[in-house]
C-alpha positions, -999 to +999 in steps of 0.1 A: +340-584-690+338-551-671+305-531-670+315-495-670+288-472-658+285-434-659+258-415-632+244-385-645+230-366-614+251-363-580+219-376-562+209-392-531+192-420-546+227-426-567+247-426-536+220-446-513+209-472-537+223-473-569+265-471-559+267-497-530+243-523-550+262-520-585+294-525-563+283-560-549+284-574-586+320-577-598+314-569-634+305-535-626+327-507-622+312-470-611+336-452-636+324-414-639+298-393-626+286-359-646+266-330-626+254-299-633+287-283-625+321-296-625+327-286-588+298-308-576+306-337-598+343-337-582+330-334-548+303-366-555+335-385-573+357-377-545+329-387-518+323-421-535+354-429-551+346-426-587+373-427-610+365-391-632+340-364-631+323-342-658+306-308-653+283-316-685+261-344-693+273-342-730+310-353-721+297-381-704+277-394-731+306-389-755+330-409-731+333-441-755+347-459-723+312-456-706+292-490-714+260-476-694+244-450-677+225-446-645+200-412-647+190-398-616+174-365-623+138-349-620+113-370-641+108-341-665+142-345-678+142-386-685+132-393-720+155-365-727+184-379-712+176-414-720+175-405-756+209-391-756+224-417-739+211-446-760+219-426-792+253-425-780+252-462-775+248-468-740+225-490-719+204-469-695+189-476-659+169-444-656+150-435-623+112-438-621+088-423-634+102-426-667+079-400-682+056-373-668+035-375-701+021-403-725+034-378-753+068-376-738+073-415-736+059-421-767+084-393-784+111-416-769+098-446-783+095-431-817+129-419-819+149-444-799+167-469-820+152-503-823+177-519-805+181-496-776+185-512-738+168-489-714+153-498-683+131-481-656+143-480-621+112-502-606+136-523-598+113-545-578+097-560-610+131-580-609+125-597-577+108-632-577+084-623-551+064-606-576+059-638-593+041-650-560+008-633-569+001-656-599+015-687-582-009-684-559-036-690-579-032-725-581-039-731-547-061-700-540-084-696-572-082-668-595-074-631-581-104-607-578-091-578-561-059-560-557-053-531-534-018-512-531-007-482-515+021-460-508+024-433-485+050-411-468+063-375-459+094-361-479+125-359-460+137-326-471+115-292-473+127-281-506+126-317-522+123-317-561+094-336-558+070-303-547+079-288-579+053-297-607+072-282-636+098-310-631+076-339-621+067-335-586+037-351-565+031-384-546+014-398-577+043-396-603+065-406-573+047-432-553+016-440-573+037-453-599+051-480-581+010-490-573+001-489-610+035-508-617+027-539-592-009-542-607+009-540-644+036-570-635+005-587-618-022-586-644+001-580-678-033-561-695-046-528-696-072-517-670-101-497-675-099-464-653-134-462-632-131-435-605-102-412-596-098-385-566-073-366-554-058-338-532-038-314-549-012-290-535-013-250-536+012-255-565-009-281-587+007-314-574-015-342-572-001-353-536-029-377-523-055-397-539-074-430-550-082-447-581-100-473-591-097-494-620-115-529-635-095-555-656-113-572-690-114-602-668-134-586-641-104-581-616-106-548-597-079-526-586-078-498-559-043-477-556-038-450-531-012-425-525+002-397-507+033-377-495+013-362-462+014-395-445+038-415-418+055-439-445+037-470-449+036-493-482+011-524-490+001-549-515-031-572-510-042-597-535-078-614-527-084-647-546-114-667-549-104-683-516-077-664-495-054-639-497-020-626-499-005-597-481+033-584-492+047-570-462+071-549-482+062-549-518+082-525-535+118-531-519+118-565-502+153-579-486+158-613-481+140-611-445+109-601-461+079-623-467+043-628-481+018-636-456-007-666-468-045-665-455-066-690-463-098-709-443-084-693-413-046-704-413-017-680-424+015-689-435+046-668-447+061-675-481+100-660-486+114-656-523+146-636-531+179-639-512+192-604-523+179-569-528+158-557-554+183-533-568+206-567-570+181-585-590+179-558-613+214-552-620+223-588-621+199-587-651+210-558-669+246-576-660+238-608-679+221-586-708+254-567-716+280-596-708+265-628-719+236-613-740+207-627-722+172-613-734+160-583-718+130-580-699+109-554-681+120-526-705+111-489-709+095-503-743+072-529-726+053-510-700+063-472-697+041-459-724+009-478-707+021-469-672+023-429-682-013-431-700-028-449-673-012-418-647-023-391-673-059-405-671-058-403-634-047-369-628-071-356-654-100-373-643-094-364-604-092-327-618-126-324-632 
């Protein structure tokens, strides 16, 4: 079976990440692009060798030949566009964060068909590296503390992520990665203890820290910023050692986890392809051979949106 993909949004992330990785799986065909206007869609289609172009999203939703849709639009539009896509019978991979408020995510989940297939593109969730965190407990003892940060400076001055009305700010943009890592490792809901942030003149949550505690006593500290040179980190402290993830959110086959115990350090390597390839392979298996879907929007995104909203509200007090 060939999976015919449509894309909503002639975006950089679609060109850089989704299209090249999707084409590494012979089951995928990038069949169509829909943009805010037809000239933009046609130009993107020509540049990236896509079969057809639409000047409206509704036309793509109505295209019966399309099996799945990748959505790369500002976050505030994600729930509405995803709902339209799943109501049209399409599987969806949508950029992160899925929703900018818990109300928007809850509304989507209430209205979407019960059997809908939709994933949020925090694709590191599908990479086997994330499983190392729990596997190491057999050797290092129980997890005691998790620390994660993702900091960067936007590439373009007019980046949409500077606009608070459409989901701007570093908390939603990259803080989401830090939070999802802890969600995947702990599979439990933490209590927010403290949050602090620096806000832009427009009101974006641009830099900050949040501190959580899980029911088991595990603590979690996350840091986010769009005011610093690009850097990412995930460090897990155990009863008798620690694990440092060199590239926690976009590991390649050459990346590794440093395991430190009793004065010794060793490297663990997990995974042979990119995070996008793992995610798209899973979606392909679900659509072609009926594999059980994991890491769907219905599994994580409401809790994620709730916690992000709590962080932002507490930091504004």
